[in-house]
N, C-alpha and C positions, 0 to 999 in steps of 0.2 A: 734799628733798635740796638742800644748798647747797654751793657750792664756794668755796675761798679764791682770790680773783681774782688773775690774772696780767696786769699792765699793761705794754705796750711803748710807750716814748716815744722821740721823735726829738730829738737834740741836734745842731744844725747848726754846723759849723765853716767856716772859710774854704776848706778844701780839699775836704772831703766830709762827709756826714752820718754821725754815729755813733749807736749805739743802746744804750739801757740798759734793763734789765728790773727791775721792782719788783713786790712782792707786797703785797696788802692783807689784813691779818689782824686781824680784830676792829677795823676802822676805823683801824688803824695801818699806815703805809706804810714798807716797808724796801726800799732800792735795792741792787742787786747789779751791779757791774762793767759792762763794755762788751761787747756781743755782736759777734762777727765777721760780716762781710757774708755768709758762707756760711749763716748762720742763716736768711736770707730766700730761699734757693734750695732748701729742703727739699722743696717741692712737686714740683719737677722731678726730684729724686733719687727720691722715692717712686714717681713714674710709671715709673721704670726698675726698681723693685723693690729699690732700694738703701736700706739702713738707715743712719742716722747713728751714728757711733761716739763721740759725746760721752760723757764719763765721768759716772757717777752723781753726783748732788748729794750723796748720803749713802752712800758706798761701804761704810760700816760695817754697813749693813743689806742688803747685796747678797745674802746667803744667806737662804734661807727660814727657817731655824732662828733666825737673828738677829732677823728681823722678828717671828716668832711669839713670841719671848721677851718682846717689848715689850707683848704683850696680856695679861700676867699679871693686870692690874687692869681688864681690859675689862668694862664693865657687863653683867651677865647679862640685863638687861631688853632689850637690843638684839638683834634676831633674827639679824643677820649673825654668822656664826661666825668666830672669830679665824683658823681655818685658811683659810677662804675669802678673808679680807682679806689675809692674809700671802701667799697664793698669787698674788693679783692685784697684788702689789708694795707693799702698804700696810704701814706700821708705826704704832703707837699712841703718842701723846705724853703719855698719862696724864691728859688733860683732856676731860671730857664724852665725846663720841663722835668727836673730831677725829682723823682719820687722814691720813697723808701718803705719797705715793709716794716711795720711796727714790731712784728714778731721775730723775724730772723735778722733784721737790722741791715740788710743789703738792699740795693735799689736799682732802678732802671731809669734811663734817660734816652733822648732822641727817639721819641715815640713816632711810629709811622702810622698813617691813616688806617691801615688794615690790622693793626695790632690790637688784640683783645687782652685786657688786663689780666684776667684769670689765666688765659693760655700762656701769656708771657711769664707770669709768675711760675707756672708749672714747668715751662721750658728752661728757665734759668735757675730756679731755686726749688727743685723737685722735692727736697727733704724738709721744706719749711713746715713746722708743726701746724700753723694756722691753715695753710693750704690743704694739708692732709686731713685735718679735722673737718673743714667745711666742704671740700670737694671729694675727698676720698682717694684711695690709692688707685682705683680703677680709672678715674679721670686723669690722674697724672700719667699712668701707663699709656693711656690713649694719646695724650699730647706728646709725650716723649718717644712714643713708638716702641716702648718696652712690652715684652710679653707678660701677661698676667701669670703669676705663679700658680702651680697646680692646686695649692691650698685655696686660693681665691676662686679658681675655676670650679672646684668641687663645691665650695660654699654657694656659688651662684646657682648651680644646678639644684641644690637643696632648697634654696629660697624660692626658686621658681616653682618647684614641686609643692612647697608649702602653700604658696599663693593659690595654686590650683585646688588644693584640698580645702582651704579656707573658703574659696569662692563657691565650691560645691556645697559645703556645709551651710553657707549662708543662704544659698538658693533653696535647699531643702527646708531650712528653718523658716524661711519666708512663707513657704507653702503650707506648713503645718501650724504656724503660729496663730493664735487667736487672742494675743494680748491687745489690750486697749491702746488706741493711738497715743493717748497722752502719756502712757507708761513708756512706750517706745521712744517718744521724743525726749523724755526725761533721761532715759538710759543713754541715748545718743549724745545728749548734752554732756553728761558725766564722762563718757568715753572720750569725747573731743577734748574736754578740759584735762583729762588725765594724760593726754598725748602732748599737751602744750608745755613749752619750756617754762620752768618755775621762776625764771628771772624776767624774761621779756614778755611772757604770756602771749606770744605772737607766732613763733615758729614751732615746729614739732621737735620733741626730744630726740636726740640723735647720738649722744655720747655717753658711754658707760665709764664710770670712774673705777680705777683699780688701786688698791685691792678691795675697797669696800663694796663695789658692785652696784652702786646706785646709778640709776638712769633718770636724770632730772633736768637736763638742759639741752638746748640746741647747740650746734657746733660753733656758732658765732659767740655765744655767751660762755661756753666752756673754755674757749681759748684764753680767757683772761683770769681763770680761776687757778688757785694753788691748793685750796682745800675744798673738799666736798661740802656743798651748802646744806646737805641733809644731816651728815654726822660729824662734820668738821675734821674728818681724817685727811691727812696729807695725800694728795693725788700722786701716785707713783707712775701710772701709765693710763692711757685711755684707749678705748675701742669704739670705732664708729659702727653704729647699728642702723638697720633699715626696718622700719615698722611696716606691717602689711595689714 
């Protein structure tokens, strides 16, 4: 497995340093713009469970179907299935086995049989917004071997305790309830619908938009949004949630 390198360089001015980003592709270097200072505070934001809302580098591949369509000429000799790669955020450029993440804009090539697309994404591009929204920081920490921060450890304990309480409440409610079966089925149907993504109506809602606080989409659909679909307010940050 090889990755297409991302190099950050510092350009000093009289007032303050500026930063530029460049990519090395087949020994050719391409430079892209100037990065804002907030780029270097992502570690602090991640410790709080906040995701960055930087727009995708290639928004035209934001949907799974659009990425999947690029794999029409994907070599059959390569063990990684096109569905796996598209799900992990990659699209195919039609050359060899070179794939690029639509969100962070960097890619992987020379895929080995044992390489899992999501694991490789986490290994090489652990700060990718799409990766963090879909898989979460805990998954990335597991793949990269990093320790989970105390904040995440404490949150995990609280969630597990909450699950236990909810489970006990449900058990007690089931014993005491005398509601009609048709009423229960209707309530369950409404609850299931309320948990579904308002865009794809397939996956569970998982991302809270900040600062508005709306919880309306799954991680996959949220990655392509710039404005909240409920109130149209600009999304400044996101938080991954887990429903129980």
